[in-house]
C-alpha positions as CSV (number, residue, x, y, z in Angstrom):
1,M,20.8,-17.1,27.6
2,S,18.1,-16.9,25.2
3,S,16.7,-13.6,23.0
4,H,13.9,-12.6,22.7
5,K,14.6,-9.9,19.6
6,V,12.0,-11.1,16.7
7,T,13.9,-12.2,13.4
8,S,12.4,-11.0,10.3
9,E,12.4,-13.9,7.8
10,V,11.1,-13.5,3.9
11,Y,8.4,-15.7,2.1
12,N,7.5,-15.0,-1.5
13,G,8.8,-11.7,-1.4
14,V,7.2,-10.8,1.8
15,S,8.5,-9.7,5.0
16,T,7.4,-10.6,8.4
17,D,8.8,-7.3,9.7
18,D,6.0,-5.8,6.8
19,V,3.2,-9.3,7.2
20,P,3.7,-10.7,10.6
21,S,1.9,-14.0,8.9
22,A,3.5,-14.4,5.7
23,A,5.1,-17.5,6.5
24,F,1.5,-18.8,6.7
25,G,0.0,-17.0,3.4
26,W,-2.2,-15.0,4.5
27,S,-1.3,-12.4,2.8
28,K,-2.3,-13.6,-0.9
29,T,-5.9,-15.1,-0.3
30,P,-7.0,-16.2,-4.1
31,R,-9.6,-14.8,-5.8
32,S,-11.3,-17.1,-6.9
33,G,-11.5,-18.5,-3.6
34,I,-13.1,-15.7,-2.2
35,Q,-15.8,-15.7,-5.0
36,I,-16.7,-19.5,-4.2
37,A,-17.2,-18.7,-1.0
38,G,-19.2,-15.7,-1.8
39,W,-21.7,-17.4,-3.8
40,F,-21.9,-20.6,-2.4
41,S,-23.1,-18.2,0.3
42,V,-26.0,-16.6,-1.7
43,F,-27.0,-19.9,-2.8
44,M,-27.5,-21.3,1.2
45,L,-29.1,-17.8,2.0
46,L,-31.7,-17.7,-1.0
47,M,-32.2,-21.8,0.5
48,F,-33.0,-20.6,4.1
49,N,-36.5,-19.2,2.2
50,F,-37.7,-22.4,1.9
51,G,-38.4,-23.5,5.2
52,N,-41.9,-23.8,7.9
53,H,-40.8,-19.7,8.7
54,K,-44.6,-18.9,8.8
55,G,-43.6,-14.6,8.2
56,H,-42.2,-12.4,6.0
57,V,-39.9,-11.0,7.8
58,E,-37.0,-13.6,7.5
59,T,-37.5,-13.5,3.8
60,I,-36.8,-10.1,3.4
61,F,-33.4,-10.7,5.7
62,L,-32.1,-13.4,3.8
63,I,-33.0,-11.7,0.4
64,L,-31.7,-8.4,1.1
65,L,-28.3,-10.2,3.0
66,A,-28.2,-12.3,-0.2
67,V,-28.0,-9.3,-2.3
68,V,-25.7,-7.4,-0.3
69,I,-23.2,-10.5,-0.8
70,A,-23.8,-10.8,-4.2
71,L,-23.7,-6.5,-4.8
72,L,-20.4,-7.0,-2.5
73,L,-18.8,-9.8,-4.5
74,L,-19.4,-8.2,-8.5
75,I,-18.0,-5.8,-6.9
76,H,-14.5,-7.5,-6.0
77,L,-15.0,-9.5,-9.6
78,F,-14.7,-6.4,-12.1
79,Q,-12.3,-4.3,-9.8
80,P,-9.1,-3.9,-11.7
81,K,-5.9,-6.7,-10.9
82,L,-3.8,-3.8,-10.6
83,A,0.0,-5.5,-9.2
84,N,0.6,-3.6,-5.7
85,V,3.2,-1.4,-5.9
86,R,6.2,-1.9,-4.2
87,T,7.4,0.2,-1.9
88,L,11.4,0.9,-1.1
89,T,10.8,0.9,3.1
90,A,13.0,0.2,5.6
91,R,13.2,-3.5,5.5
92,N,12.7,-4.1,1.8
93,Q,15.8,-2.2,0.5
94,P,17.8,-3.7,-2.1
95,L,21.9,-4.6,-1.5
96,G,23.8,-2.0,-1.4
97,H,21.8,0.9,-1.7
98,A,21.5,4.0,0.6
99,E,20.1,6.3,1.6
100,P,20.9,10.2,0.8
101,E,20.7,12.8,3.9
102,W,18.2,14.5,2.7
103,A,18.4,17.2,5.2
104,Y,21.6,18.2,4.2
105,E,20.7,17.8,0.6
106,Q,18.1,20.5,1.3
107,K,20.4,23.3,3.1
108,T,23.5,23.0,0.7
109,L,20.8,22.9,-2.0
110,G,22.5,19.6,-3.3
111,H,20.9,17.0,-5.3
112,T,17.3,17.0,-7.1
113,Y,17.0,20.3,-4.4
114,A,19.6,22.2,-6.8
115,E,16.7,22.5,-9.1
116,L,14.1,24.3,-7.8
117,T,12.3,27.2,-9.0
118,D,12.0,30.0,-6.2
119,D,8.4,29.5,-6.1
120,E,9.1,25.9,-5.3
121,L,11.8,27.1,-2.6
122,R,9.3,29.1,-0.6
123,A,6.9,26.1,-0.7
124,L,9.7,24.2,1.4
125,N,9.9,27.9,3.3
126,I,13.4,28.3,2.0
127,D,13.6,32.0,1.4
128,P,15.7,32.4,-2.5
129,A,17.8,35.1,-1.2
130,R,19.2,33.3,1.4
131,V,20.6,30.7,-1.1
132,T,21.9,32.8,-4.1
133,H,25.7,31.4,-2.7
134,L,24.3,28.2,-2.7
135,R,22.6,28.5,-6.1
136,A,26.2,29.9,-7.8
137,V,28.0,26.6,-6.7
138,T,25.4,24.3,-7.7
139,E,25.5,26.2,-11.1
140,G,29.3,26.0,-11.5
141,K,28.7,22.3,-10.9
142,H,27.2,21.9,-13.5
143,A,28.9,24.1,-15.6
144,A,32.1,22.6,-15.5
145,H,30.6,19.3,-16.3
């Protein structure tokens, strides 16, 4: 009996759950390929002006389209080439990663919630007066260490 469940695979550090076409390499289009194809298109649009058309409407549209493509290519050429920021998602967690129980930590003022000020607690809709007993417990833990 066959299963219709899709299994995820990883190609060059990219999961098919995140990018379905990762196996084909479509997620890494080379910048030089875009520039070459784009400038060739601009050249061809400008070459279409040398033809047998009598009016100038075609000339205006061909030049306008060539200028727009050239501007987009220049923007693409000079944009910063920042490395993609890899974020921790449900699919690319390192081995042995255990996600903290954030709801429990927030209710008991544990972990990073223990260091929040009164204003930051109010921003999370937590009344500081209602959690003073929890703060005494977390301060006792910090004093013991």
